[in-house]
Structure formats: structure tokens, C-alpha cells
N, C-alpha and C positions, 0 to 999 in steps of 0.2 A: 490655648492650644490652636495651632494652625488647622484650618478645615481642609481635609483631604479632598481633592478633586475626584469625582466619580467617573469610573469607566465601566461601560456595559460591554461584555463580550458575548456575542451571539454564537453559541456553539461550545459545548463542553466536551470536545473530542480531542483528537491528537494535537492540533495546534492550540486550541482554546485553553486547555489546561496547562500546557507549558507557559503560555502567556500569562495566564492568571497567577500561576505560581511565582513568576518573576515580578509581576506588578503589585502583588498584595501587600508588600511592605511599604509601598509609596503612594498607593491610591486606594480609594474605597471601590473595590471591585465587585461587580455583580455579573455572574455567569448565567445566561439563559439558555437552557438545553431542552430540546424538544423530545428527547428520548424519555421513555416511560420508567426505565429501571435503573436503579443505582448500581446493581451488579447481577451477574448470573450465578447459578449454583456453584458451590465450591468444587463439586465433582468434575467440573469441566476445566479446572484450573491447570492441570498438567497439560502442557502445550498440545500434545497429540490429540487429547480428548475434545478439544474445541471443535474438531471436525464432526463430532456427533451432533452438535447443534444444527449443522447445516442439512441434516437429513431428517430432522424432526418433522412429524406430520403436521403439527401446528406450529407455525413460526411465531416466536414470542420475543426473543431477544434480539432479533434483527428483521428487516423487511426485505422482500424480494421483488424485484421488477425484471422485466425482459428487455434485452436489447435485440432489435430485429436486424439481421443482416440483409444485404441488398437482395439476396436470393429468397428471403422470407424465413430463413431459419431463426428460431428464437434461442437466445442463450441467457442464462440467469446472471443477475447482478444483485449483490447483497449490500444492504445498508444497516449499520448498527442501530439498535434500539436500546443501548446501554450507555450509561455515563462513562466517558472515556473514549467513546467512538470506535473507530476502526483499530485504534491502538490496543484495545482490550479484546477484540474478537479476531483480529488479523495482525499483520505486521510481525509475525513470529520469526520469519527469515529476515536476516539483517545484512545490510551492506551500505557502505558510505558512497561508493561509486567512483566517478571520474573526476580527477582534479581539474582537467581542462574544461569540462562542462560546468563544474561548480564555479570556476573562476569567471566564466562568461556570464553566468546568472548573477553572481554576487556583484559584479562590476556595476550593474544597473542600480543597485541599492547602496552604492558607495561603500562596499565591504570587500573582503578578500578571503583567500583560502586560509591564511594564517589565523584569522579571527574565527573561521569555521572550525578549525582544528581545536582552538580554545574552547569553543562550545562543546565540541565532541568529547574532549577530555573531562569537561565539567559534568556532562550528562550520562556518559556511558562508562562501564567498567567490566573487565573480565574477571574481576574478583567477585564471586557469588555472594560474599558476605558484606560487600560494600552497601551502605545505606544511602537512601535518596538518590539512587542511580537507576538507570535501565541496565540491568545485568546481562551480560553476554556469555554464552557457552558454545564451545565448538561441538558439532554434531558427532554422534557415535558412528564409527566406520566398520563396515563388514567386508566380506570378500569381493562383493561387487564394486564397492568404492576403491578398494586397493587395485583391483584389476582395471577399473576406469582410469585411475591416475597413472598406473603403469603403462597402459596402452597410449595415453596421451604423451607420456615422455618419449615413446618411440616415434610419435608425431612431432617431436621437438618442442613440445609445450611443457615448460617447467612447472614444478610445484611453486606456489606462492600464496599470498594472502588474498583470499576471495572477498575480503571486506572491501578491496579496492579493485577498480577495473581500468587501470591506466595502461597495462600491458597484458599480453596474453599469458595466462597462468591458470593453474587448477589447484584444488585443494578442498579441505572440509568446509562446510557452511557454518556460519555463525547463526545462533538462535537467541532471541530475547527471552532468557530464562535464568532463574536462580538454581538452587539445588533440585527443587521438585516442581515449582510452579512458575508460570510465565510472568514476565514483568512488563510494564507498560508505562505510559506517561503518569499514571496515578502513583507509581513507585517514586517519582521525583519529589512528591509533595510531602514534606515533614509534618507541617501543620496547616490545615485548611483555615485560612483567616478570611477568605472571600466568601461572599454569599452566593449560593447557587440554588437553582430550582429545576426540577424535572417536569416533563410534560407541559412545558410552557412554550408556545409558539409566538414568534415575533410577526405581527401582522403588518406593521409598517413603521418607518422611521419618522421621527419628529424633527422638523427643521424650523429654524428662525432665519429666514433669508437662505443663505448658502451654508450656514453653520448647523450642524446636527445638535440637538438639545435633548435627545432621548429616544425611547422606542415605545410603541404601543403593542402589547401582547394580547393574547386571548384572555388574560386574567387581570391586567393592570396597565398603568402607564408608569414608566420609569424615567425620571429626569436624569440627565447625565452631561458631563463635560465632553466626553469622547465615546464613540461607539466603534468597536472593533468587530468586524465580520470574520468569523472563523467557523463557518457552518459547512465547510467542505465545498467541493465544486458544485454539486447540485443545489445545496441549500443557499450558498452565497449568490450564485447566478440567478436562482429563482427569485430571491428577495430583491435583488437589484433590478431585475427585469420588471418586477411588479411595481416597484417604487417608481421606476422611470415612466411606466405607463400611467400610473396614478397621478404623478406630478404633472405630466403632460396634459392629462384630462383637466386638471385644475389650473392649467395655464402657467405652470412653473417649468422653467427650462433648466433646472439645476443639473439634472442627469442626462439631459438631451445631448445626443451626439457621441455618447460614450459607447465604446465597443464592449458589449457584455454578452457572454454566452458563445462567442465564437472561438474557433481553433481549439476546441477541447480534444483530449486524446485519452486513450486507454491502451495499455499493453494487451496484446493478444497472446494467449498462452496455447502452445501446441505441444502435444505429447505423442510419443511413440511407445507403445506397450510391448514389453518383451517377456516371454515365458522362459524360465530357467530349467536346466536339466537336473537341478538338485535343490534341496531346501536352503534358503538363504536367510530365514527369519523375516521374510516380508510380511506386510500386514494382511496380504491375501491368505497366507497360511494360518495366521493368528485369528482372523475374523470369525471363523466357524468353530473354534476350539476354545471352550471355557478354560481348559487346563492351561493352554498357551497364553491366554489373556491373563490368567492368574499369575503365571510365572513372570510375565512381563511387568505386571504391577509390583510384585514382590521385589524384583530386581531394581526397579525404579526407586521405590521407597526405601530400599536398603543402600542407596547411593551409587549403584552401579550405572555406568553410562548405557543407555538404551534409546530406542526410537521415541520413547515417551517424552524426551527432552526437546523434541522438535516437531515439525509438521509432517515428517516422513521424508523430506528432502534432506540429503546428507552430504553430497559433494557437488562441486560446480567447476565449470571451466569458462573463462572469458576468451572470446575469439574475435579476431578481425577477419571476417569471412570475405568481405569485398576488397580487402587489401588496400584500403585508403589511409592506413596509418592510425585509425582510431577504432577502438573496441566497439563492436556493434551487436554482439550476441552473447547471451549467457545460456548455458546448457546445464541442467541440474539432474542428478540421479535422484529419483524418487522411489522409495522402497515399497511400492505397490503399483499395480496396474488397475486402472478404473475405466469404466465405460464413459463417464461424463464427470465434469468438475462438480464435486460435492454431492455426487449421486443425484444430479439434477434430472436424470432420466428414470429415477426410481431404483437404480442399483448403485451400490457404493463401490464394489470391486467387480472385476470381470468374472473371477471365479476364485476357488480356494487353491488353485494351482500356484506354486511359487513363481514370482515374477517381479519385475520393476519397470519403471518407465524413464525415458529421457524427456525432460521438460524443457522446451525451447521458448526463449523470450528474446525478441528483437528489442534491444535496450532503448533505442531512440527512434520509434517509428515515424514515418512521414504522413501517415493517414490522420486526417483531422476532421472533426465533426462539429456539432453545435448543440446547444440547449435553447429551446425556444418555448414559449408559452402557448397553450392551447386551452383557452378558457381557464378553468380552475386547475388544470394539470400542466406539468412541464414535460416536454418531449426531449429525452436525452438520446442522442445518436452520435456515437464516437466515429461512425463510418469506418469500421474495421476494414482493412485491406483495400481501401479506396485508392491508395497509392500503389502503383505497380512495383515501385521499389521495395515495398514491404513484402510483397509476394515473392519477388526475386530473391530477397535475403533469406526468407524462410525456406525457399527451395534449396538454397546453398546449405542451410543448416540441416535439412533432411538428408541431403547428399553426404554431408560430413558425418552425420550420425550413423548412416548405413555403413560407410566406410569404417567407422570406429567399431561398430558392433560386429563386423566381419573380420576384425583384426585380433590377433592374439596379444595379451592373454584374456581379454574380456570375452572373445568369441567362444572360448572353452566352456563358458557358463551359459551360452545361449542355446535354448532349445528351438525357439521360434520367435521371429519378429512379426508381430501381427500386422496384417495388411501390407506386407513387405512389397508385394507386386505393385500395389497402388502407389506406395510411397516412391518407388523407383521409376514407374513408367507414367504415372499421372499425378505428380506431386501437387499441382495446383488444385485439383479436385480434392485431394486428401486434405490440403490446408483449409479449403473452404468448408469442408464437411466436419472438421475436427477442431477448429479453434474455439476457445472459450475466452471469456473476459478474464484479465488478470486482476480485476478490481483495483485498478491503479489510475483513476481518473485525475487528470490535471488540466489546468488552463481555464479559460473563460473570462478571466478578469485581468490578464497580464498587460493588456494595452489600455486599461482604464485607471491605472494608479501611477503615482510618481515615485521617485527614489526614496521617499519616506514611507512608502506603503499607503499613502493617503489617496483617497479617490479624487480624481481630477475634478476641478471646479467646485469642490466642497471644502468645508473646514471641520476638522474633528472626526471625519469618517474614514476609517482605515480597513484594509483587508490583509489578512495573513492566514493563508491555508494553502491547500494544493492548487487552488484556482489561480495563484499568481505565477505558476511555473510556465515557461514557454517551451521547455524541453525537459527530458528526463536526465537525471545524472546517474541513475542505477536502474536495475530491473525490479526493484522494490522501492516504494516511495515513503515508507514509514520513517526512516531516519532522515530523509530529505525534508519532510514536513516538520519533524521535531526540531531539527537544527535550524531551519529557516525561522521557525517561531521563536527560538531563543535569540537569534540575531535581531529579529524585529523588536522583541521585548526590550533588549538592551538599548536599542536606538530610540524607541519610544520613551523610555525613562529619561535618557539623556536630553531628548528634545522637549519633553513636556513636564518633567518634574521640577 
């Protein structure tokens, strides 16, 4: 029997599990995951209920850190502490994004959009019964969604497929969900043939010259033929920065000169809260009523389309606000109004009054930050709004939203636009005071790898996760990371098996 080469994958999250699933029939695969828990309780599996985890008094299934804006304001950022990573606690809203941006990214890795679509068809399905797929379902629509889409048609924005952002269009949102429960990269795995461990941290890499020969964790040494870093932007950059410093102290220049931790980005999320003049079935109305909650659960588990099948976001529009011929903004209808993302200020919803919000994301922001080491800690600073272009685009988005909300038929449902005067007359202040993290970190390693995803000046050390992206292809990165991991895995097998 031929001895299988060993591959160590650092990170059992969105990218790592896609890669492990592909490689397990060809290599002896070991996945090392720092998270403590294999899964969270079943009661949080309906997509909407995942939000309850984020306002728990004691954080268990994810960790929270603060990003500090230039003005000193703290905004929360959450990291998964569950096997499967962000894919199992986030990534519920789904989109493929822009063909133009995808083609530009894929060119660096000697791939193309046609191969991407091949991966997409392999991994995703709108059939809720399809096995070993990430299943997709279109969100439930209500009177606000219908008025939103109708008003946009008056603005000459047609209905279309919000999975793509190639042209201006609007329509219902896609969610990663089967009939009742959310799906994730774990759904792709038919049989786990690879070894994996939880609560294990990689302390450093093992090298023989420029070739990686394994890893040392807090528990053991693992010899390997290849190491794949899939620990996410923070984890991957942190490890490579520490390795670079350690090797330099030991007089080794393997990683010296590599650009690591620079040009990281995160989507900023900005919302406009709207109170309605009638009940619309919003989460605000349901939150204080046991009866309404019970009705919602009964409808969901009887197979009726409800808000339980998503995050609360139901419709979206893609816009080219700066009129340069490229889609730059996505605005979503969210069926609740809240004071802060995930109740980060202690409250989950503004009140029990019926309401919704418009959620604004500039798809490809220009603001860029960094990850640096500070002793035993890493400092993550996406430098939100450091680019004036991002502020100007968000100002255009606010102007568009006000115009939309004041137009019929959606205006017929509006009782009050909260902070309307500030949005109209002091939009920059409103933006600075109200943005939150989109939890979509990318970048940091994009300039340190070659077309095979291999770290420059090394042999057998690869990176594939959100850290390799130099731009966004969509306003959510879940499918971007999943698809790039599949493309990488195919290329890795072809090259090394």
C-alpha cells in the first residue's frame, strides 16, 4: 500500500473544512482547531435564533473583541469558538457577487470564472433535500419587501437575482438554510475521514531549511509533508507574524521580507431605523410577546415560510451610486430596528413598536488597516472610514435611502425615520456614530503567496482563507471563502498528489 502524504490544516473553519473534505481521499489529513466546542445547542439551529447567542451574558460559543475607531468609539467583533468557524455562527445571508471582481482575483491563481461556477454548482443547491450541499432558500417576503421592490421599480431598478451583483437589480435575499435548520460547510462532509482535534493551538511551524515539516502545538508535535494555513485573517496573520519574528531571532530569514498583516479590510455596516404605522410582523413586535413567538415557531416547524429561515434580512438592492459602471453598494431590508449590532449596547431592539431598518454595505471599501503584534497580543485595526471615498459613498447611500423612504408606495408604511434630521443634514456624523463591523475581515497575506497559494520563499507551506483576498467580490464573504477553498483544494491535489 502506498503511504499517503500527511497534510496538516491549521483551522477547522469555513475554508479549512472545505479543504479537508476535498483532500481526505488523497492525503492523510489532520485538522488542528483552536475552538473549544464541536457544536452549539440544537435550539439555536433555526437561522434566526443564532442571534440569541450574541446577547448571552456569558460568551461561550464565540469570543468578542473591540475594534476602536479613530474617534475612540468601540464596536464589537465576534470570533467563532465552534468547529466550523464563522460558517456555523454566521454566513447565513448568501451571495456569489460580481463576475468582474471574481475574474480579477482568480486570474492571480491561474483560474477563471467558469471554474468558479463549476465549484458553485458542486457545493450549493436550491433543493432543500439535496445532500452534501450548502442548501439555499429564498427569504420570506412581507408588505415592506413588496413596497421596497415596487418603489425601486419606479426608480428604474428592475427585479433580478440578488445572488449576483453584476448589474443594478433588486429582489429577495438568499439564506443558507434547509427546511428548518441552517446549513454550513459541515453539511458538505459525507464522511469525516480526516483526523481533527479541538482546543489545540499551533505554537509554531517546524522547518527543515525552507521546507515545512510539521507543526508544534500546545499538546504535541505533528510531522507533515504540507501545512495549510486556514485560520482566518486574524489567526493566519498572527501565526505568520510570530513565526517571522521567531525565525529572525534564531537567525533564519525564511519569512523575512514578506508582507504580512497589511491591507486588511472589513465591511462597515450602517443602518437606518424606520418605525411603521401598522404591524408588519417585525421582530420588534414579536420580541415581547410569548404568544407571537409561539405562533412564529409553529409556522416555521409546519413548513410555512417565515422570518425564522433567515437572519431577519429579507430583500436587497445592488446599486452603482457613484455611476462608474460598477456595482458599489448593497442595501438590505431588515425586519427589525435595533440600537446596536447584536445588542452590543445591552439592548437587542429599539422597542416593541413595529419597524424595520435599511442596512447599507459599501461592497468594496477603500479603507485598509493592519494586524500587528504587541507582545503576546495582536492588534487588529481595519481603520474603518479612513478613506474619504468610503464616507462619500455611504453619504450617497443615505441620500438614496431617504429618497426611497419618502417615495410611494413604501412611504405609505413609514411613521418615522429615526434620526432623519441628522441623516439629511449631518450625514458624516451619523455615519461615524452608527457604523458597526460587518464581521467580514479579508486580507493580510495576499502579497505573501504565489499563484499556487504557497507562501513565498517556502516549500510546502500554503494559505487559503479570507486573508488571501485583496478585494471583496460581494457584501458577504461566506461563499467567497467557501468557493476559493474549493478551487485551492482542486489545485493542491493536482499539483501534489
